[in-house]
Backbone as numpy.savetxt, mean C-alpha at the origin, in Angstrom:
# Nx Ny Nz CAx CAy CAz Cx Cy Cz
1.66 -9.72 -4.66 2.36 -8.60 -4.01 3.60 -8.16 -4.80
3.70 -6.94 -5.00 4.86 -6.40 -5.72 6.18 -6.74 -5.00
7.17 -6.89 -5.75 8.52 -7.25 -5.23 8.99 -6.08 -4.31
8.77 -4.89 -4.72 9.20 -3.72 -3.94 8.53 -3.69 -2.54
7.25 -4.02 -2.49 6.57 -4.04 -1.20 7.17 -5.12 -0.37
7.39 -6.34 -0.85 8.00 -7.40 -0.10 9.40 -6.98 0.43
10.14 -6.33 -0.40 11.52 -5.85 0.07 11.43 -4.87 1.15
10.58 -3.88 1.02 10.45 -2.83 2.09 9.96 -3.45 3.32
8.90 -4.26 3.27 8.42 -4.91 4.52 9.46 -5.74 5.24
10.24 -6.49 4.46 11.25 -7.37 5.04 12.42 -6.56 5.64
12.70 -5.40 5.10 13.87 -4.65 5.56 13.57 -3.25 6.13
12.38 -3.02 6.59 11.94 -1.69 7.03 12.92 -1.26 8.13
13.17 -2.02 9.11 13.99 -1.59 10.26 15.34 -1.02 9.72
15.95 -1.81 8.86 17.27 -1.39 8.26 17.15 -0.09 7.46
16.14 -0.06 6.62 15.94 1.07 5.74 15.69 2.29 6.57
14.85 2.23 7.56 14.52 3.38 8.42 15.73 3.83 9.19
16.51 2.85 9.72 17.69 3.18 10.48 18.71 3.88 9.62
18.91 3.46 8.44 19.89 4.04 7.54 19.49 5.40 6.98
18.23 5.57 6.64 17.75 6.71 5.85 16.69 7.51 6.56
16.25 7.13 7.73 15.15 7.79 8.44 15.41 9.19 8.91
16.68 9.62 9.10 16.97 10.91 9.59 17.38 11.89 8.48
17.56 11.36 7.28 17.98 12.18 6.16 16.79 12.79 5.42
17.00 13.20 4.22 15.96 13.82 3.40 15.25 12.82 2.55
15.56 11.53 2.66 14.86 10.55 1.93 13.39 10.62 2.11
12.64 10.55 1.02 11.20 10.68 1.11 10.51 9.28 1.29
10.27 8.96 2.51 9.53 7.72 2.78 8.06 7.89 2.31
7.57 9.06 2.26 6.21 9.31 1.80 6.07 8.78 0.37
6.95 9.21 -0.51 6.88 8.74 -1.91 7.10 7.24 -2.00
7.96 6.67 -1.19 8.23 5.29 -1.23 6.97 4.49 -0.89
6.39 4.78 0.19 5.13 4.09 0.60 3.96 4.36 -0.38
3.81 5.60 -0.75 2.71 5.92 -1.70 2.90 5.22 -3.03
4.13 5.27 -3.53 4.38 4.64 -4.83 4.18 3.18 -4.91
4.64 2.51 -3.78 4.49 1.06 -3.73 3.09 0.61 -3.54
2.27 1.34 -2.79 0.96 0.86 -2.45 -0.20 1.47 -3.26
0.11 2.33 -4.22 -0.88 3.13 -4.93 -1.95 2.21 -5.60
-1.58 1.02 -6.01 -2.58 0.15 -6.72 -3.09 -0.98 -5.87
-2.84 -0.93 -4.62 -3.41 -1.97 -3.72 -4.94 -1.92 -3.74
-5.58 -3.08 -3.93 -7.03 -3.13 -3.96 -7.64 -4.45 -3.58
-6.91 -5.18 -2.77 -7.42 -6.42 -2.28 -7.39 -6.50 -0.72
-8.25 -7.33 -0.17 -8.28 -7.49 1.31 -6.91 -8.02 1.82
-6.31 -8.85 1.04 -4.99 -9.35 1.43 -3.98 -8.22 1.58
-3.98 -7.34 0.60 -3.07 -6.21 0.64 -3.34 -5.24 1.76
-4.58 -5.11 2.06 -5.03 -4.26 3.21 -4.52 -4.84 4.52
-4.69 -6.12 4.66 -4.20 -6.80 5.85 -2.69 -6.69 5.97
-1.95 -6.81 4.84 -0.50 -6.68 4.85 -0.11 -5.33 5.29
-0.80 -4.28 4.82 -0.52 -2.87 5.28 -0.70 -2.77 6.78
-1.85 -3.28 7.30 -2.07 -3.15 8.69 -1.07 -3.93 9.52
-0.71 -5.07 9.10 0.33 -5.88 9.77 1.70 -5.17 9.75
2.01 -4.57 8.56 3.23 -3.81 8.49 3.23 -2.67 9.50
2.14 -1.96 9.63 2.08 -0.83 10.58 2.22 -1.39 12.01
1.55 -2.41 12.38 1.60 -2.98 13.75 3.02 -3.53 14.01
3.57 -4.20 13.10 4.87 -4.83 13.27 6.02 -3.84 13.42
5.82 -2.62 12.91 6.89 -1.67 12.90 6.64 -0.37 13.73
5.66 -0.46 14.59 5.39 0.71 15.43 6.59 1.06 16.29
7.34 0.07 16.77 8.52 0.34 17.55 9.69 0.98 16.79
9.66 0.75 15.46 10.71 1.32 14.59 10.35 2.72 14.24
9.08 2.91 13.89 8.64 4.23 13.46 8.52 4.30 11.92
7.94 5.39 11.45 7.72 5.53 10.00 8.23 6.92 9.57
8.63 7.74 10.40 9.12 9.09 10.00 8.22 9.81 9.06
8.76 10.30 7.93 7.88 11.04 7.01 6.79 10.23 6.34
6.86 8.84 6.54 5.82 7.98 5.93 4.65 7.73 6.80
4.59 8.33 8.01 3.49 8.02 8.92 2.13 8.40 8.33
2.05 9.55 7.78 0.78 9.95 7.11 0.52 9.18 5.87
1.54 8.95 5.10 1.45 8.17 3.82 0.93 6.72 4.07
1.35 6.17 5.20 0.91 4.80 5.55 -0.56 4.84 5.91
-0.98 5.81 6.73 -2.47 5.89 7.02 -3.21 6.13 5.77
-2.74 7.00 4.87 -3.43 7.24 3.60 -3.49 6.01 2.71
-2.40 5.21 2.81 -2.41 3.96 1.97 -3.44 3.03 2.42
-3.61 2.91 3.76 -4.63 2.08 4.36 -5.98 2.56 3.92
-6.27 3.89 4.02 -7.55 4.46 3.61 -7.75 4.23 2.11
-6.77 4.52 1.32 -6.94 4.34 -0.16 -7.23 2.92 -0.55
-6.52 1.95 0.07 -6.72 0.56 -0.20 -8.13 0.19 0.17
-8.65 0.61 1.35 -10.00 0.36 1.76 -10.92 0.93 0.69
-10.73 2.13 0.25 -11.62 2.74 -0.82 -11.51 1.94 -2.11
-10.32 1.48 -2.44 -10.16 0.73 -3.73 -10.93 -0.59 -3.63
-10.89 -1.26 -2.48 -11.58 -2.51 -2.27 -13.05 -2.23 -2.47
-13.56 -1.18 -1.87 -14.98 -0.84 -1.93 -15.37 -0.53 -3.46
-14.54 0.21 -4.18 -14.82 0.48 -5.54 -14.91 -0.78 -6.35
-13.92 -1.67 -6.16 -13.90 -2.96 -6.91 -15.19 -3.70 -6.60
-15.54 -3.83 -5.37 -16.74 -4.57 -5.02 -18.02 -4.00 -5.64
-18.08 -2.66 -5.69 -19.26 -1.97 -6.25 -19.32 -1.94 -7.78
-18.13 -2.09 -8.47 -18.11 -1.85 -9.91 -17.59 -3.07 -10.73
-17.15 -4.10 -10.07 -16.58 -5.27 -10.71 -17.54 -5.82 -11.78
-18.75 -6.04 -11.43 -19.74 -6.65 -12.38 -19.96 -5.78 -13.58
-20.15 -4.49 -13.33 -20.35 -3.55 -14.43 -19.14 -3.47 -15.38
-17.98 -3.40 -14.82 -16.77 -3.37 -15.63 -16.63 -4.67 -16.47
-16.91 -5.79 -15.80 -16.88 -7.05 -16.48 -17.85 -7.14 -17.69
-19.08 -6.68 -17.44 -20.05 -6.55 -18.51 -19.58 -5.72 -19.67
-19.06 -4.56 -19.35 -18.51 -3.65 -20.37 -17.39 -4.35 -21.17
-16.46 -5.00 -20.45 -15.31 -5.67 -21.09 -15.84 -6.71 -22.09
-16.78 -7.55 -21.64 -17.35 -8.59 -22.48 -18.00 -8.00 -23.74
-18.74 -6.92 -23.53 -19.44 -6.31 -24.65 -18.40 -5.70 -25.66
-17.38 -5.12 -25.18 -16.39 -4.48 -26.03 -15.43 -5.50 -26.69
-15.35 -6.67 -26.20 -14.40 -7.64 -26.77 -15.06 -8.77 -27.59
-16.37 -8.77 -27.65 -17.05 -9.74 -28.47 -17.57 -9.22 -29.77
């Protein structure tokens, strides 16, 4: 897990309380941190983050959080479908 993701998860209430009403772009924050998520563990962390912070809210990050969940799901599917082929290509190119 990226350090930034751990920081945001642990301090979301404070971050949202301090910056949620301003022009701070939570969309970019969530999108940037989660853009490379591609494991089941990361997907579960995203879902848990959403559930754990429903009472706090997400402001401008509401849609970005939903999109991060969708994109992570798609990334997991892509990895599952292409992992073997990419591995074969890598072995071929490096031997």
